[in-house]
C-alpha positions in Angstrom: 200.6 -21.6 -36.3 203.0 -21.4 -33.8 206.9 -22.3 -35.0 209.1 -25.2 -33.9 211.3 -22.4 -31.6 208.1 -21.6 -30.4 206.4 -24.9 -29.6 210.4 -25.7 -28.1 211.1 -22.4 -26.1 206.9 -23.8 -24.3 207.9 -27.0 -23.8 210.8 -26.0 -22.0 208.9 -23.4 -19.9 206.1 -26.0 -19.5 208.2 -28.7 -18.5 206.9 -30.9 -21.4 208.6 -33.7 -23.3 211.4 -33.3 -25.6 210.2 -32.6 -28.6 212.5 -33.7 -31.6 212.9 -31.6 -35.0 210.4 -33.1 -38.2 213.4 -33.8 -40.0 215.8 -36.4 -39.1 218.4 -36.3 -41.3 218.2 -32.1 -40.2 222.2 -31.0 -39.9 223.5 -29.6 -36.5 222.9 -26.1 -38.4 219.3 -26.6 -38.7 219.5 -27.1 -34.7 221.6 -23.9 -34.2 218.6 -21.8 -36.0 215.6 -23.3 -33.9 218.0 -22.5 -30.7 218.7 -18.9 -31.7 215.2 -18.3 -32.1 213.9 -20.0 -28.9 216.7 -18.4 -26.5 214.6 -14.7 -26.7 211.3 -16.0 -26.0 213.8 -18.4 -22.9 215.2 -15.3 -22.1 212.0 -13.1 -21.6 210.8 -15.6 -19.2 213.7 -16.6 -17.4 215.7 -13.2 -16.1 217.7 -12.9 -19.4 220.8 -15.1 -20.1 223.7 -15.8 -17.8 226.0 -17.8 -19.2 227.0 -20.4 -22.2 227.8 -23.5 -22.3 229.8 -26.1 -24.2 228.8 -29.7 -25.2 230.3 -32.8 -27.0 233.8 -30.9 -26.6 235.6 -34.5 -26.7 236.9 -36.2 -30.2 234.7 -39.9 -29.2 231.6 -36.9 -28.6 231.9 -35.4 -31.6 232.2 -38.2 -34.0 229.1 -39.8 -31.9 226.7 -37.1 -32.3 228.2 -36.2 -36.4 229.7 -33.0 -35.4 232.7 -31.2 -36.8 233.0 -29.2 -33.6 231.1 -29.2 -30.0 228.0 -28.1 -28.9 226.9 -25.1 -27.6 223.6 -23.5 -26.1 222.6 -21.4 -23.8 222.5 -20.5 -19.3 219.2 -19.0 -18.6 219.7 -16.4 -15.6 216.4 -18.2 -13.4 218.3 -21.3 -13.7 221.4 -19.8 -12.0 222.1 -21.2 -8.4 225.1 -20.0 -6.2 226.9 -21.8 -3.5 225.2 -24.3 -1.5 221.6 -24.6 -3.0 218.6 -26.4 -2.5 216.9 -28.0 -5.3 213.5 -29.7 -5.9 213.6 -32.7 -7.9 209.7 -32.5 -8.8 211.0 -29.5 -10.9 212.5 -31.4 -13.4 211.5 -35.0 -15.3 214.8 -36.2 -15.8 217.3 -34.7 -13.9 220.9 -35.3 -14.6 223.8 -33.4 -13.4 227.7 -33.0 -14.7 230.7 -31.7 -12.9 232.5 -29.0 -14.8 234.9 -25.9 -14.7 233.4 -23.1 -15.5 234.6 -19.1 -16.8 233.5 -15.9 -15.2 234.2 -13.2 -17.9 235.6 -10.1 -17.3 234.9 -8.4 -20.6 232.4 -8.6 -23.0 233.4 -11.6 -26.0 233.2 -8.9 -28.8 233.9 -10.2 -32.2 237.7 -9.6 -32.8 240.3 -9.7 -35.8 241.9 -13.6 -36.3 238.8 -14.4 -33.7 239.4 -15.8 -30.3 242.4 -18.2 -28.7 243.8 -19.4 -26.1 246.0 -16.8 -25.5 243.0 -13.9 -25.7 240.5 -15.7 -24.0 242.9 -15.3 -21.1 242.9 -11.9 -21.3 238.8 -12.1 -20.8 238.2 -14.4 -18.3 237.9 -12.6 -14.4 238.6 -16.3 -13.2 237.8 -19.7 -13.2 235.8 -21.6 -10.5 233.9 -25.3 -10.4 230.3 -25.5 -11.4 227.6 -28.5 -11.7 225.8 -28.2 -15.4 221.6 -28.8 -14.6 220.4 -30.4 -17.2 216.9 -32.2 -17.7 216.3 -34.2 -20.8 212.9 -34.7 -20.5 212.7 -37.9 -20.8 215.0 -38.0 -24.0 216.7 -40.6 -26.1 217.9 -38.9 -28.7 221.4 -39.0 -30.8 220.6 -36.6 -33.0 222.7 -33.1 -32.9 219.6 -30.8 -34.4 216.9 -31.8 -32.1 218.8 -31.5 -29.2 220.8 -28.4 -30.1 217.3 -27.2 -30.5 216.4 -27.8 -27.5 219.9 -26.0 -26.2 221.1 -29.7 -24.8 219.1 -30.1 -21.8 220.5 -27.3 -20.4 218.3 -26.7 -16.6 220.4 -24.1 -15.2 224.6 -24.2 -13.4 225.4 -23.9 -9.9 229.0 -22.3 -9.1 231.2 -21.4 -6.4 231.1 -17.8 -6.6 233.7 -17.3 -3.3 236.8 -19.2 -4.9 238.8 -19.1 -8.1 241.7 -19.0 -9.4 242.8 -16.4 -12.0 242.9 -18.0 -16.0 247.1 -18.0 -16.5 247.2 -19.9 -13.3 245.3 -22.4 -14.3 246.8 -25.9 -15.5 244.0 -28.5 -16.2 246.4 -31.4 -16.3 247.2 -31.1 -13.1 243.6 -30.5 -10.9 242.3 -33.0 -9.1 238.0 -33.4 -9.7 236.5 -34.9 -6.6 232.2 -35.1 -7.2 230.8 -37.1 -4.0 227.2 -38.2 -4.6 225.7 -37.9 -0.2 228.5 -40.8 1.0 229.5 -41.7 -1.7 232.2 -40.7 -4.1 231.4 -40.6 -7.6 234.8 -39.1 -9.3 238.0 -38.9 -8.3 240.3 -38.3 -11.3 243.2 -35.8 -11.9 243.1 -33.9 -15.7 239.0 -35.0 -15.7 238.8 -31.8 -18.3 237.7 -32.8 -21.9 239.9 -29.9 -23.1 241.6 -26.9 -21.7 239.2 -24.4 -20.5 240.6 -21.4 -22.3 240.1 -23.4 -25.5 236.8 -24.3 -24.8 235.4 -20.3 -24.0 237.5 -19.6 -27.5 235.1 -22.1 -29.1 232.1 -20.5 -27.2 232.9 -16.8 -28.3 233.8 -17.6 -31.9 230.7 -20.3 -32.0 228.4 -17.0 -30.6 229.7 -14.2 -32.4 229.5 -16.0 -35.5 225.8 -16.2 -35.1 225.7 -12.5 -34.5 225.6 -12.6 -30.6 228.3 -11.3 -27.7 228.8 -13.1 -24.3 228.8 -10.3 -22.2 230.8 -9.5 -18.7 229.9 -11.1 -15.8 228.5 -14.3 -18.2 229.2 -17.6 -16.6 230.3 -20.1 -19.2 230.8 -23.9 -18.8 234.0 -25.5 -20.3 232.8 -29.2 -20.5 231.7 -32.6 -18.0 234.9 -34.0 -15.9 232.7 -37.0 -16.1 229.8 -38.6 -18.2 225.9 -37.3 -17.7 225.1 -38.6 -14.0 221.4 -39.3 -13.6 219.9 -38.1 -9.9 216.5 -39.4 -9.3 216.2 -39.5 -5.6 217.0 -36.9 -3.2 220.4 -36.1 -2.1 223.4 -33.9 -1.9 226.1 -33.2 -4.3 229.4 -32.0 -3.8 232.2 -30.6 -6.1 235.6 -29.4 -5.3 239.3 -28.4 -7.2 241.9 -27.9 -4.9 242.8 -24.3 -5.2 239.6 -24.0 -7.5 236.5 -24.1 -5.7 233.8 -26.6 -4.1 230.1 -26.3 -4.6 227.5 -28.0 -3.9 223.7 -28.2 -4.1 220.8 -30.7 -2.5 217.8 -32.4 -4.1 215.0 -32.5 -1.8 
């Protein structure tokens, strides 16, 4: 009989509906256990691990999902797109996106004495750039944290700017203006939209994955938190994100 991790991995790979955990009161760590069992299956099918993502890294979201810390998940290589990408809406069941700042790692985030913090994370990041996280909720309406974590927090990849960026110690997220456009409509124009300092997000992801026996590798792309609520896209169109001095990225859904 297939394990729950094998079933969820197959669901993700075959584009089937979201599968919740059987135990409706399962704690977050139960969801992580499934996620870390499913990740090697997904990585083998999707060309390896390309990065990591943070989720729910605002106090109100942690409270909503009953979390004492943010969530985290994997990003896989075949789901990574660069620059001006063309995607097919038909490849997703419930496509959504989130605009974010992303960190590109200069070195491995190996376990270190005392753990990772903002200062040590700054030494490990090559640069920050802009990215869209791509998500497929696969018709889920669940707010059960463990089930969402088990399903890799809906991640369906990311699109990021490979040409531009800013050095970690030059990044001041409180002063950055994030602009997002859907076709000709501006859907976000806000200063200081990052949910937390991106270096704190990097430190959290390093400590989280280290605690689970995993070392994020140099070259990986780490998503540092959404600048706006989940945004569903139900019809073909073009999405563009830019942060002056950091970068610009776009993708087209056909």
